[in-house]
All heavy atoms as a GROMACS GRO file, in nm:
protein
  575
    1MET      N    1  -1.062  -0.525  -1.800
    1MET     CA    2  -0.964  -0.478  -1.699
    1MET      C    3  -1.018  -0.512  -1.561
    1MET      O    4  -0.940  -0.550  -1.471
    1MET     CB    5  -0.943  -0.330  -1.715
    1MET     CG    6  -0.822  -0.283  -1.638
    1MET     SD    7  -0.669  -0.352  -1.684
    1MET     CE    8  -0.601  -0.233  -1.795
    2VAL      N    9  -1.149  -0.499  -1.540
    2VAL     CA   10  -1.207  -0.525  -1.405
    2VAL      C   11  -1.184  -0.675  -1.373
    2VAL      O   12  -1.146  -0.708  -1.264
    2VAL     CB   13  -1.358  -0.491  -1.404
    2VAL    CG1   14  -1.422  -0.540  -1.275
    2VAL    CG2   15  -1.375  -0.342  -1.417
    3MET      N   16  -1.206  -0.762  -1.474
    3MET     CA   17  -1.184  -0.906  -1.450
    3MET      C   18  -1.040  -0.935  -1.414
    3MET      O   19  -1.016  -1.016  -1.325
    3MET     CB   20  -1.228  -0.986  -1.574
    3MET     CG   21  -1.380  -0.986  -1.594
    3MET     SD   22  -1.423  -1.083  -1.741
    3MET     CE   23  -1.376  -1.246  -1.691
    4LEU      N   24  -0.949  -0.870  -1.481
    4LEU     CA   25  -0.807  -0.891  -1.446
    4LEU      C   26  -0.778  -0.845  -1.302
    4LEU      O   27  -0.711  -0.915  -1.228
    4LEU     CB   28  -0.715  -0.813  -1.544
    4LEU     CG   29  -0.698  -0.870  -1.682
    4LEU    CD1   30  -0.610  -0.781  -1.766
    4LEU    CD2   31  -0.642  -1.008  -1.676
    5GLY      N   32  -0.834  -0.732  -1.268
    5GLY     CA   33  -0.819  -0.679  -1.131
    5GLY      C   34  -0.872  -0.777  -1.028
    5GLY      O   35  -0.815  -0.797  -0.925
    6GLU      N   36  -0.990  -0.836  -1.060
    6GLU     CA   37  -1.054  -0.929  -0.967
    6GLU      C   38  -0.970  -1.056  -0.952
    6GLU      O   39  -0.973  -1.114  -0.845
    6GLU     CB   40  -1.196  -0.964  -1.011
    6GLU     CG   41  -1.292  -0.847  -1.001
    6GLU     CD   42  -1.428  -0.876  -1.058
    6GLU    OE1   43  -1.447  -0.977  -1.129
    6GLU    OE2   44  -1.517  -0.792  -1.039
    7GLN      N   45  -0.897  -1.096  -1.055
    7GLN     CA   46  -0.808  -1.208  -1.048
    7GLN      C   47  -0.680  -1.176  -0.974
    7GLN      O   48  -0.624  -1.252  -0.899
    7GLN     CB   49  -0.778  -1.265  -1.185
    7GLN     CG   50  -0.895  -1.332  -1.250
    7GLN     CD   51  -0.853  -1.387  -1.389
    7GLN    OE1   52  -0.828  -1.310  -1.480
    7GLN    NE2   53  -0.846  -1.517  -1.401
    8LEU      N   54  -0.630  -1.055  -1.005
    8LEU     CA   55  -0.498  -1.018  -0.951
    8LEU      C   56  -0.503  -0.978  -0.805
    8LEU      O   57  -0.409  -1.012  -0.731
    8LEU     CB   58  -0.448  -0.896  -1.036
    8LEU     CG   59  -0.304  -0.852  -1.020
    8LEU    CD1   60  -0.210  -0.965  -1.055
    8LEU    CD2   61  -0.276  -0.734  -1.108
    9TYR      N   62  -0.609  -0.914  -0.761
    9TYR     CA   63  -0.618  -0.861  -0.624
    9TYR      C   64  -0.590  -0.969  -0.519
    9TYR      O   65  -0.504  -0.945  -0.432
    9TYR     CB   66  -0.756  -0.796  -0.603
    9TYR     CG   67  -0.771  -0.723  -0.477
    9TYR    CD1   68  -0.744  -0.584  -0.470
    9TYR    CD2   69  -0.806  -0.786  -0.355
    9TYR    CE1   70  -0.757  -0.514  -0.350
    9TYR    CE2   71  -0.816  -0.718  -0.236
    9TYR     CZ   72  -0.792  -0.582  -0.234
    9TYR     OH   73  -0.802  -0.511  -0.116
   10PRO      N   74  -0.656  -1.087  -0.522
   10PRO     CA   75  -0.628  -1.182  -0.412
   10PRO      C   76  -0.485  -1.238  -0.416
   10PRO      O   77  -0.429  -1.272  -0.312
   10PRO     CB   78  -0.728  -1.293  -0.438
   10PRO     CG   79  -0.793  -1.268  -0.569
   10PRO     CD   80  -0.763  -1.127  -0.609
   11LEU      N   81  -0.426  -1.242  -0.537
   11LEU     CA   82  -0.288  -1.289  -0.551
   11LEU      C   83  -0.192  -1.188  -0.486
   11LEU      O   84  -0.099  -1.226  -0.418
   11LEU     CB   85  -0.254  -1.312  -0.699
   11LEU     CG   86  -0.338  -1.415  -0.772
   11LEU    CD1   87  -0.300  -1.416  -0.918
   11LEU    CD2   88  -0.328  -1.554  -0.710
   12VAL      N   89  -0.214  -1.060  -0.514
   12VAL     CA   90  -0.128  -0.954  -0.458
   12VAL      C   91  -0.154  -0.948  -0.306
   12VAL      O   92  -0.060  -0.926  -0.229
   12VAL     CB   93  -0.162  -0.821  -0.524
   12VAL    CG1   94  -0.086  -0.707  -0.454
   12VAL    CG2   95  -0.123  -0.824  -0.672
   13GLU      N   96  -0.276  -0.970  -0.264
   13GLU     CA   97  -0.312  -0.960  -0.123
   13GLU      C   98  -0.231  -1.062  -0.037
   13GLU      O   99  -0.188  -1.028   0.074
   13GLU     CB  100  -0.460  -0.985  -0.103
   13GLU     CG  101  -0.512  -0.963   0.036
   13GLU     CD  102  -0.664  -0.968   0.045
   13GLU    OE1  103  -0.721  -1.046  -0.031
   13GLU    OE2  104  -0.716  -0.901   0.132
   14ARG      N  105  -0.207  -1.177  -0.093
   14ARG     CA  106  -0.124  -1.279  -0.021
   14ARG      C  107   0.018  -1.232  -0.005
   14ARG      O  108   0.084  -1.269   0.098
   14ARG     CB  109  -0.121  -1.409  -0.100
   14ARG     CG  110  -0.251  -1.485  -0.093
   14ARG     CD  111  -0.240  -1.622  -0.159
   14ARG     NE  112  -0.361  -1.649  -0.231
   14ARG     CZ  113  -0.371  -1.714  -0.348
   14ARG    NH1  114  -0.263  -1.756  -0.407
   14ARG    NH2  115  -0.488  -1.738  -0.400
   15LEU      N  116   0.070  -1.152  -0.098
   15LEU     CA  117   0.207  -1.109  -0.093
   15LEU      C  118   0.224  -0.977  -0.016
   15LEU      O  119   0.325  -0.953   0.049
   15LEU     CB  120   0.262  -1.089  -0.236
   15LEU     CG  121   0.265  -1.216  -0.321
   15LEU    CD1  122   0.298  -1.180  -0.467
   15LEU    CD2  123   0.365  -1.317  -0.270
   16GLU      N  124   0.128  -0.886  -0.031
   16GLU     CA  125   0.142  -0.751   0.024
   16GLU      C  126   0.006  -0.701   0.073
   16GLU      O  127  -0.051  -0.611   0.013
   16GLU     CB  128   0.200  -0.659  -0.084
   16GLU     CG  129   0.259  -0.534  -0.032
   16GLU     CD  130   0.364  -0.551   0.071
   16GLU    OE1  131   0.466  -0.620   0.047
   16GLU    OE2  132   0.343  -0.500   0.183
   17PRO      N  133  -0.046  -0.764   0.185
   17PRO     CA  134  -0.180  -0.732   0.227
   17PRO      C  135  -0.200  -0.584   0.266
   17PRO      O  136  -0.309  -0.525   0.249
   17PRO     CB  137  -0.207  -0.823   0.344
   17PRO     CG  138  -0.073  -0.874   0.386
   17PRO     CD  139   0.017  -0.863   0.265
   18GLU      N  140  -0.095  -0.520   0.314
   18GLU     CA  141  -0.108  -0.382   0.361
   18GLU      C  142  -0.127  -0.279   0.252
   18GLU      O  143  -0.191  -0.179   0.264
   18GLU     CB  144   0.014  -0.342   0.446
   18GLU     CG  145  -0.006  -0.230   0.538
   18GLU     CD  146   0.112  -0.214   0.633
   18GLU    OE1  147   0.157  -0.313   0.689
   18GLU    OE2  148   0.159  -0.100   0.646
   19HIS      N  149  -0.071  -0.309   0.132
   19HIS     CA  150  -0.078  -0.217   0.019
   19HIS      C  151  -0.137  -0.278  -0.102
   19HIS      O  152  -0.109  -0.241  -0.216
   19HIS     CB  153   0.066  -0.166  -0.016
   19HIS     CG  154   0.136  -0.101   0.099
   19HIS    ND1  155   0.106   0.025   0.142
   19HIS    CD2  156   0.236  -0.148   0.182
   19HIS    CE1  157   0.182   0.056   0.243
   19HIS    NE2  158   0.262  -0.048   0.274
   20VAL      N  159  -0.228  -0.373  -0.082
   20VAL     CA  160  -0.283  -0.450  -0.193
   20VAL      C  161  -0.354  -0.366  -0.299
   20VAL      O  162  -0.333  -0.385  -0.417
   20VAL     CB  163  -0.379  -0.563  -0.141
   20VAL    CG1  164  -0.496  -0.508  -0.067
   20VAL    CG2  165  -0.423  -0.653  -0.254
   21ALA      N  166  -0.432  -0.268  -0.258
   21ALA     CA  167  -0.506  -0.186  -0.355
   21ALA      C  168  -0.413  -0.106  -0.440
   21ALA      O  169  -0.424  -0.102  -0.564
   21ALA     CB  170  -0.608  -0.100  -0.282
   22LYS      N  171  -0.314  -0.038  -0.380
   22LYS     CA  172  -0.219   0.046  -0.450
   22LYS      C  173  -0.135  -0.037  -0.545
   22LYS      O  174  -0.118   0.000  -0.667
   22LYS     CB  175  -0.130   0.119  -0.351
   22LYS     CG  176  -0.036   0.217  -0.416
   22LYS     CD  177  -0.115   0.336  -0.472
   22LYS     CE  178  -0.023   0.443  -0.523
   22LYS     NZ  179  -0.088   0.545  -0.598
   23VAL      N  180  -0.084  -0.149  -0.499
   23VAL     CA  181   0.005  -0.235  -0.583
   23VAL      C  182  -0.077  -0.293  -0.697
   23VAL      O  183  -0.030  -0.296  -0.812
   23VAL     CB  184   0.073  -0.346  -0.496
   23VAL    CG1  185   0.143  -0.448  -0.586
   23VAL    CG2  186   0.171  -0.283  -0.397
   24THR      N  187  -0.196  -0.342  -0.669
   24THR     CA  188  -0.281  -0.397  -0.775
   24THR      C  189  -0.304  -0.293  -0.882
   24THR      O  190  -0.296  -0.318  -1.004
   24THR     CB  191  -0.414  -0.450  -0.718
   24THR    OG1  192  -0.385  -0.553  -0.626
   24THR    CG2  193  -0.501  -0.510  -0.828
   25GLY      N  194  -0.337  -0.172  -0.840
   25GLY     CA  195  -0.361  -0.061  -0.935
   25GLY      C  196  -0.238  -0.032  -1.019
   25GLY      O  197  -0.248  -0.012  -1.141
   26MET      N  198  -0.123  -0.034  -0.956
   26MET     CA  199   0.002  -0.012  -1.031
   26MET      C  200   0.022  -0.121  -1.135
   26MET      O  201   0.062  -0.093  -1.248
   26MET     CB  202   0.120  -0.010  -0.937
   26MET     CG  203   0.125   0.114  -0.843
   26MET     SD  204   0.246   0.100  -0.711
   26MET     CE  205   0.398   0.129  -0.801
   27LEU      N  206  -0.002  -0.247  -1.099
   27LEU     CA  207   0.019  -0.358  -1.190
   27LEU      C  208  -0.082  -0.353  -1.306
   27LEU      O  209  -0.048  -0.392  -1.415
   27LEU     CB  210   0.008  -0.491  -1.112
   27LEU     CG  211   0.113  -0.515  -1.006
   27LEU    CD1  212   0.090  -0.648  -0.937
   27LEU    CD2  213   0.255  -0.513  -1.063
   28LEU      N  214  -0.201  -0.309  -1.274
   28LEU     CA  215  -0.304  -0.299  -1.381
   28LEU      C  216  -0.274  -0.193  -1.485
   28LEU      O  217  -0.333  -0.191  -1.592
   28LEU     CB  218  -0.442  -0.276  -1.318
   28LEU     CG  219  -0.501  -0.400  -1.249
   28LEU    CD1  220  -0.630  -0.363  -1.177
   28LEU    CD2  221  -0.526  -0.514  -1.348
   29GLU      N  222  -0.181  -0.105  -1.453
   29GLU     CA  223  -0.140  -0.001  -1.552
   29GLU      C  224  -0.046  -0.061  -1.661
   29GLU      O  225  -0.023  -0.003  -1.761
   29GLU     CB  226  -0.068   0.112  -1.484
   29GLU     CG  227  -0.163   0.196  -1.398
   29GLU     CD  228  -0.092   0.309  -1.327
   29GLU    OE1  229   0.027   0.337  -1.360
   29GLU    OE2  230  -0.152   0.364  -1.236
   30MET      N  231   0.001  -0.186  -1.635
   30MET     CA  232   0.086  -0.253  -1.730
   30MET      C  233   0.006  -0.304  -1.848
   30MET      O  234  -0.117  -0.304  -1.844
   30MET     CB  235   0.158  -0.372  -1.664
   30MET     CG  236   0.252  -0.336  -1.553
   30MET     SD  237   0.315  -0.473  -1.458
   30MET     CE  238   0.345  -0.600  -1.575
   31ASP      N  239   0.075  -0.350  -1.953
   31ASP     CA  240   0.007  -0.408  -2.065
   31ASP      C  241  -0.072  -0.530  -2.026
   31ASP      O  242  -0.033  -0.606  -1.937
   31ASP     CB  243   0.116  -0.448  -2.173
   31ASP     CG  244   0.057  -0.504  -2.296
   31ASP    OD1  245  -0.008  -0.427  -2.369
   31ASP    OD2  246   0.073  -0.624  -2.322
   32GLN      N  247  -0.188  -0.547  -2.085
   32GLN     CA  248  -0.282  -0.656  -2.047
   32GLN      C  249  -0.214  -0.795  -2.055
   32GLN      O  250  -0.238  -0.878  -1.969
   32GLN     CB  251  -0.404  -0.647  -2.137
   32GLN     CG  252  -0.517  -0.739  -2.091
   32GLN     CD  253  -0.645  -0.714  -2.166
   32GLN    OE1  254  -0.656  -0.619  -2.243
   32GLN    NE2  255  -0.742  -0.800  -2.146
   33THR      N  256  -0.136  -0.818  -2.158
   33THR     CA  257  -0.066  -0.948  -2.172
   33THR      C  258   0.032  -0.970  -2.060
   33THR      O  259   0.048  -1.084  -2.012
   33THR     CB  260   0.001  -0.964  -2.308
   33THR    OG1  261   0.093  -0.855  -2.327
   33THR    CG2  262  -0.095  -0.968  -2.423
   34GLU      N  263   0.095  -0.864  -2.015
   34GLU     CA  264   0.188  -0.874  -1.900
   34GLU      C  265   0.116  -0.907  -1.773
   34GLU      O  266   0.159  -0.985  -1.690
   34GLU     CB  267   0.269  -0.747  -1.882
   34GLU     CG  268   0.368  -0.720  -1.994
   34GLU     CD  269   0.446  -0.590  -1.970
   34GLU    OE1  270   0.518  -0.586  -1.868
   34GLU    OE2  271   0.437  -0.501  -2.054
   35VAL      N  272   0.001  -0.846  -1.756
   35VAL     CA  273  -0.082  -0.872  -1.634
   35VAL      C  274  -0.128  -1.020  -1.635
   35VAL      O  275  -0.125  -1.085  -1.531
   35VAL     CB  276  -0.202  -0.775  -1.628
   35VAL    CG1  277  -0.294  -0.813  -1.509
   35VAL    CG2  278  -0.155  -0.631  -1.615
   36LEU      N  279  -0.170  -1.067  -1.749
   36LEU     CA  280  -0.207  -1.206  -1.762
   36LEU      C  281  -0.092  -1.304  -1.724
   36LEU      O  282  -0.111  -1.401  -1.654
   36LEU     CB  283  -0.256  -1.244  -1.904
   36LEU     CG  284  -0.395  -1.188  -1.939
   36LEU    CD1  285  -0.419  -1.202  -2.089
   36LEU    CD2  286  -0.502  -1.259  -1.859
   37HIS      N  287   0.028  -1.265  -1.767
   37HIS     CA  288   0.148  -1.340  -1.734
   37HIS      C  289   0.167  -1.343  -1.581
   37HIS      O  290   0.202  -1.449  -1.523
   37HIS     CB  291   0.269  -1.289  -1.805
   37HIS     CG  292   0.400  -1.351  -1.763
   37HIS    ND1  293   0.430  -1.480  -1.794
   37HIS    CD2  294   0.502  -1.304  -1.692
   37HIS    CE1  295   0.548  -1.510  -1.743
   37HIS    NE2  296   0.592  -1.403  -1.679
   38LEU      N  297   0.150  -1.230  -1.520
   38LEU     CA  298   0.165  -1.222  -1.368
   38LEU      C  299   0.064  -1.313  -1.299
   38LEU      O  300   0.098  -1.375  -1.198
   38LEU     CB  301   0.150  -1.075  -1.324
   38LEU     CG  302   0.257  -0.977  -1.370
   38LEU    CD1  303   0.223  -0.841  -1.316
   38LEU    CD2  304   0.394  -1.024  -1.336
   39ILE      N  305  -0.057  -1.317  -1.349
   39ILE     CA  306  -0.161  -1.400  -1.290
   39ILE      C  307  -0.124  -1.549  -1.302
   39ILE      O  308  -0.145  -1.626  -1.209
   39ILE     CB  309  -0.298  -1.372  -1.355
   39ILE    CG1  310  -0.346  -1.231  -1.314
   39ILE    CG2  311  -0.400  -1.477  -1.319
   39ILE    CD1  312  -0.466  -1.179  -1.389
   40GLU      N  313  -0.060  -1.583  -1.413
   40GLU     CA  314  -0.024  -1.724  -1.437
   40GLU      C  315   0.110  -1.764  -1.380
   40GLU      O  316   0.141  -1.884  -1.365
   40GLU     CB  317  -0.021  -1.753  -1.586
   40GLU     CG  318  -0.160  -1.734  -1.654
   40GLU     CD  319  -0.150  -1.731  -1.804
   40GLU    OE1  320  -0.042  -1.741  -1.862
   40GLU    OE2  321  -0.262  -1.724  -1.864
   41SER      N  322   0.198  -1.669  -1.345
   41SER     CA  323   0.330  -1.698  -1.295
   41SER      C  324   0.357  -1.636  -1.158
   41SER      O  325   0.387  -1.520  -1.145
   41SER     CB  326   0.432  -1.645  -1.396
   41SER     OG  327   0.562  -1.658  -1.344
   42PRO      N  328   0.348  -1.722  -1.052
   42PRO     CA  329   0.366  -1.667  -0.916
   42PRO      C  330   0.502  -1.600  -0.897
   42PRO      O  331   0.516  -1.499  -0.828
   42PRO     CB  332   0.356  -1.791  -0.829
   42PRO     CG  333   0.272  -1.886  -0.907
   42PRO     CD  334   0.308  -1.859  -1.051
   43ASP      N  335   0.609  -1.654  -0.961
   43ASP     CA  336   0.741  -1.597  -0.947
   43ASP      C  337   0.750  -1.458  -1.012
   43ASP      O  338   0.809  -1.365  -0.952
   43ASP     CB  339   0.848  -1.688  -1.009
   43ASP     CG  340   0.872  -1.814  -0.926
   43ASP    OD1  341   0.834  -1.810  -0.806
   43ASP    OD2  342   0.921  -1.911  -0.981
   44ALA      N  343   0.692  -1.442  -1.128
   44ALA     CA  344   0.692  -1.312  -1.195
   44ALA      C  345   0.611  -1.212  -1.113
   44ALA      O  346   0.648  -1.096  -1.100
   44ALA     CB  347   0.632  -1.326  -1.338
   45LEU      N  348   0.500  -1.260  -1.057
   45LEU     CA  349   0.415  -1.170  -0.974
   45LEU      C  350   0.493  -1.125  -0.849
   45LEU      O  351   0.490  -1.004  -0.820
   45LEU     CB  352   0.288  -1.241  -0.931
   45LEU     CG  353   0.192  -1.159  -0.845
   45LEU    CD1  354   0.146  -1.036  -0.915
   45LEU    CD2  355   0.076  -1.247  -0.798
   46LYS      N  356   0.564  -1.214  -0.785
   46LYS     CA  357   0.640  -1.176  -0.665
   46LYS      C  358   0.742  -1.070  -0.701
   46LYS      O  359   0.761  -0.973  -0.626
   46LYS     CB  360   0.715  -1.298  -0.609
   46LYS     CG  361   0.632  -1.392  -0.527
   46LYS     CD  362   0.714  -1.502  -0.475
   46LYS     CE  363   0.626  -1.611  -0.412
   46LYS     NZ  364   0.701  -1.728  -0.370
   47LYS      N  365   0.806  -1.087  -0.815
   47LYS     CA  366   0.911  -0.992  -0.860
   47LYS      C  367   0.848  -0.853  -0.882
   47LYS      O  368   0.900  -0.749  -0.842
   47LYS     CB  369   0.978  -1.043  -0.983
   47LYS     CG  370   1.098  -0.964  -1.026
   47LYS     CD  371   1.166  -1.028  -1.145
   47LYS     CE  372   1.281  -0.944  -1.196
   47LYS     NZ  373   1.350  -1.002  -1.311
   48LYS      N  374   0.736  -0.852  -0.958
   48LYS     CA  375   0.672  -0.721  -0.990
   48LYS      C  376   0.616  -0.654  -0.863
   48LYS      O  377   0.621  -0.531  -0.848
   48LYS     CB  378   0.558  -0.739  -1.089
   48LYS     CG  379   0.607  -0.752  -1.230
   48LYS     CD  380   0.671  -0.623  -1.278
   48LYS     CE  381   0.723  -0.630  -1.415
   48LYS     NZ  382   0.806  -0.521  -1.455
   49VAL      N  383   0.561  -0.733  -0.766
   49VAL     CA  384   0.509  -0.676  -0.645
   49VAL      C  385   0.624  -0.615  -0.566
   49VAL      O  386   0.615  -0.503  -0.512
   49VAL     CB  387   0.435  -0.783  -0.562
   49VAL    CG1  388   0.406  -0.732  -0.422
   49VAL    CG2  389   0.304  -0.816  -0.631
   50ALA      N  390   0.740  -0.685  -0.565
   50ALA     CA  391   0.860  -0.630  -0.494
   50ALA      C  392   0.904  -0.500  -0.563
   50ALA      O  393   0.937  -0.404  -0.492
   50ALA     CB  394   0.972  -0.730  -0.496
   51GLU      N  395   0.900  -0.493  -0.694
   51GLU     CA  396   0.937  -0.371  -0.764
   51GLU      C  397   0.842  -0.259  -0.731
   51GLU      O  398   0.882  -0.144  -0.708
   51GLU     CB  399   0.938  -0.394  -0.915
   51GLU     CG  400   1.053  -0.478  -0.968
   51GLU     CD  401   1.042  -0.504  -1.118
   51GLU    OE1  402   0.975  -0.428  -1.190
   51GLU    OE2  403   1.105  -0.606  -1.164
   52ALA      N  404   0.711  -0.290  -0.727
   52ALA     CA  405   0.612  -0.187  -0.698
   52ALA      C  406   0.630  -0.134  -0.555
   52ALA      O  407   0.621  -0.016  -0.529
   52ALA     CB  408   0.469  -0.247  -0.715
   53MET      N  409   0.661  -0.223  -0.462
   53MET     CA  410   0.682  -0.184  -0.322
   53MET      C  411   0.806  -0.092  -0.311
   53MET      O  412   0.807   0.000  -0.237
   53MET     CB  413   0.696  -0.305  -0.232
   53MET     CG  414   0.562  -0.373  -0.207
   53MET     SD  415   0.434  -0.263  -0.147
   53MET     CE  416   0.509  -0.205   0.005
   54GLN      N  417   0.908  -0.126  -0.390
   54GLN     CA  418   1.030  -0.044  -0.388
   54GLN      C  419   0.995   0.098  -0.438
   54GLN      O  420   1.042   0.198  -0.378
   54GLN     CB  421   1.138  -0.108  -0.474
   54GLN     CG  422   1.270  -0.037  -0.468
   54GLN     CD  423   1.380  -0.110  -0.540
   54GLN    OE1  424   1.360  -0.213  -0.603
   54GLN    NE2  425   1.498  -0.055  -0.538
   55VAL      N  426   0.918   0.106  -0.546
   55VAL     CA  427   0.878   0.239  -0.596
   55VAL      C  428   0.798   0.315  -0.489
   55VAL      O  429   0.823   0.432  -0.467
   55VAL     CB  430   0.794   0.224  -0.726
   55VAL    CG1  431   0.728   0.353  -0.767
   55VAL    CG2  432   0.884   0.173  -0.839
   56LEU      N  433   0.703   0.247  -0.424
   56LEU     CA  434   0.623   0.311  -0.325
   56LEU      C  435   0.712   0.360  -0.204
   56LEU      O  436   0.688   0.468  -0.154
   56LEU     CB  437   0.517   0.214  -0.271
   56LEU     CG  438   0.399   0.189  -0.362
   56LEU    CD1  439   0.306   0.084  -0.304
   56LEU    CD2  440   0.323   0.316  -0.394
   57GLN      N  441   0.810   0.281  -0.168
   57GLN     CA  442   0.896   0.322  -0.061
   57GLN      C  443   0.982   0.437  -0.098
   57GLN      O  444   1.001   0.532  -0.020
   57GLN     CB  445   0.987   0.202  -0.016
   57GLN     CG  446   0.906   0.098   0.058
   57GLN     CD  447   0.986  -0.032   0.077
   57GLN    OE1  448   1.096  -0.046   0.026
   57GLN    NE2  449   0.927  -0.125   0.151
   58GLU      N  450   1.031   0.440  -0.222
   58GLU     CA  451   1.111   0.552  -0.272
   58GLU      C  452   1.028   0.680  -0.276
   58GLU      O  453   1.071   0.787  -0.235
   58GLU     CB  454   1.171   0.523  -0.410
   58GLU     CG  455   1.280   0.421  -0.404
   58GLU     CD  456   1.322   0.372  -0.542
   58GLU    OE1  457   1.271   0.420  -0.645
   58GLU    OE2  458   1.409   0.281  -0.548
   59VAL      N  459   0.904   0.668  -0.323
   59VAL     CA  460   0.817   0.784  -0.326
   59VAL      C  461   0.784   0.830  -0.184
   59VAL      O  462   0.784   0.950  -0.157
   59VAL     CB  463   0.687   0.754  -0.407
   59VAL    CG1  464   0.580   0.857  -0.389
   59VAL    CG2  465   0.717   0.732  -0.553
   60GLY      N  466   0.755   0.735  -0.096
   60GLY     CA  467   0.728   0.767   0.045
   60GLY      C  468   0.848   0.839   0.108
   60GLY      O  469   0.834   0.936   0.181
   61ALA      N  470   0.969   0.790   0.081
   61ALA     CA  471   1.088   0.848   0.140
   61ALA      C  472   1.109   0.987   0.083
   61ALA      O  473   1.140   1.082   0.156
   61ALA     CB  474   1.212   0.765   0.111
   62ALA      N  475   1.085   1.002  -0.045
   62ALA     CA  476   1.102   1.133  -0.108
   62ALA      C  477   1.003   1.234  -0.053
   62ALA      O  478   1.035   1.350  -0.026
   62ALA     CB  479   1.090   1.120  -0.262
   63SER      N  480   0.877   1.188  -0.035
   63SER     CA  481   0.776   1.281   0.012
   63SER      C  482   0.799   1.317   0.158
   63SER      O  483   0.776   1.428   0.199
   63SER     CB  484   0.632   1.226  -0.008
   63SER     OG  485   0.615   1.113   0.073
   64SER      N  486   0.852   1.222   0.239
   64SER     CA  487   0.878   1.256   0.377
   64SER      C  488   0.996   1.355   0.389
   64SER      O  489   0.998   1.441   0.470
   64SER     CB  490   0.903   1.133   0.460
   64SER     OG  491   1.023   1.068   0.426
   65VAL      N  492   1.095   1.342   0.299
   65VAL     CA  493   1.206   1.438   0.295
   65VAL      C  494   1.151   1.572   0.255
   65VAL      O  495   1.186   1.674   0.312
   65VAL     CB  496   1.318   1.390   0.199
   65VAL    CG1  497   1.417   1.498   0.170
   65VAL    CG2  498   1.388   1.270   0.252
   66GLY      N  499   1.060   1.574   0.152
   66GLY     CA  500   1.002   1.698   0.109
   66GLY      C  501   0.923   1.761   0.222
   66GLY      O  502   0.928   1.883   0.244
   67ASP      N  503   0.850   1.678   0.299
   67ASP     CA  504   0.777   1.731   0.415
   67ASP      C  505   0.872   1.792   0.516
   67ASP      O  506   0.844   1.896   0.575
   67ASP     CB  507   0.693   1.620   0.482
   67ASP     CG  508   0.581   1.569   0.390
   67ASP    OD1  509   0.549   1.638   0.292
   67ASP    OD2  510   0.528   1.466   0.422
   68GLN      N  511   0.983   1.727   0.542
   68GLN     CA  512   1.082   1.777   0.638
   68GLN      C  513   1.139   1.909   0.589
   68GLN      O  514   1.155   2.002   0.667
   68GLN     CB  515   1.192   1.675   0.661
   68GLN     CG  516   1.146   1.551   0.736
   68GLN     CD  517   1.251   1.442   0.736
   68GLN    OE1  518   1.357   1.457   0.679
   68GLN    NE2  519   1.225   1.330   0.796
   69LEU      N  520   1.174   1.918   0.462
   69LEU     CA  521   1.230   2.041   0.407
   69LEU      C  522   1.124   2.153   0.416
   69LEU      O  523   1.154   2.264   0.447
   69LEU     CB  524   1.275   2.020   0.261
   69LEU     CG  525   1.397   1.929   0.242
   69LEU    CD1  526   1.420   1.910   0.095
   69LEU    CD2  527   1.519   1.991   0.308
   70GLY      N  528   1.002   2.116   0.386
   70GLY     CA  529   0.893   2.216   0.393
   70GLY      C  530   0.877   2.268   0.534
   70GLY      O  531   0.860   2.389   0.555
   71SER      N  532   0.886   2.181   0.634
   71SER     CA  533   0.869   2.226   0.771
   71SER      C  534   0.987   2.308   0.815
   71SER      O  535   0.975   2.402   0.898
   71SER     CB  536   0.847   2.109   0.864
   71SER     OG  537   0.961   2.025   0.871
   72LEU      N  538   1.105   2.277   0.764
   72LEU     CA  539   1.223   2.362   0.798
   72LEU      C  540   1.207   2.505   0.745
   72LEU      O  541   1.234   2.597   0.815
   72LEU     CB  542   1.351   2.301   0.734
   72LEU     CG  543   1.404   2.173   0.797
   72LEU    CD1  544   1.518   2.120   0.719
   72LEU    CD2  545   1.443   2.198   0.944
   73ALA      N  546   1.155   2.517   0.627
   73ALA     CA  547   1.132   2.645   0.570
   73ALA      C  548   1.031   2.728   0.649
   73ALA      O  549   1.044   2.844   0.666
   73ALA     CB  550   1.088   2.636   0.424
   74LEU      N  551   0.928   2.660   0.701
   74LEU     CA  552   0.826   2.728   0.776
   74LEU      C  553   0.880   2.771   0.916
   74LEU      O  554   0.830   2.870   0.971
   74LEU     CB  555   0.704   2.634   0.796
   74LEU     CG  556   0.627   2.601   0.672
   74LEU    CD1  557   0.519   2.498   0.700
   74LEU    CD2  558   0.562   2.724   0.613
   75ASN      N  559   0.974   2.700   0.967
   75ASN     CA  560   1.024   2.727   1.103
   75ASN      C  561   1.125   2.841   1.106
   75ASN      O  562   1.161   2.884   1.214
   75ASN     CB  563   1.083   2.600   1.167
   75ASN     CG  564   0.977   2.500   1.198
   75ASN    OD1  565   0.861   2.535   1.212
   75ASN    ND2  566   1.017   2.374   1.203
   76GLU      N  567   1.175   2.881   0.994
   76GLU     CA  568   1.280   2.981   0.990
   76GLU      C  569   1.231   3.116   1.037
   76GLU      O  570   1.121   3.158   1.017
   76GLU     CB  571   1.343   2.995   0.851
   76GLU     CG  572   1.430   2.877   0.823
   76GLU     CD  573   1.498   2.895   0.688
   76GLU    OE1  574   1.522   3.006   0.639
   76GLU    OE2  575   1.525   2.792   0.624
   0.00000   0.00000   0.00000
C-alpha cells in the first residue's frame, strides 16, 4: 500500500496540489486493483480526483452549515 501511495501521490499532486494528501488517502481506501488502474490511466485518475474533491466540498459545506447552526444556538 505504501508503494501505491508513493506512486499515486505525485500524480494527484499535479491535479490537486492543495488537497493532495487527503485525496491520495481517499483513493488509497479503494480496492488495490482500482488504485493500480488509476495510476495507469490519467483520465480515470482525473475523474476520481474530481469525485473526491466533490465529496470534500460537500463535507466542508455541511460542516460549515453545522458550525453556523451551532453558533446560532449559542447566541440565543
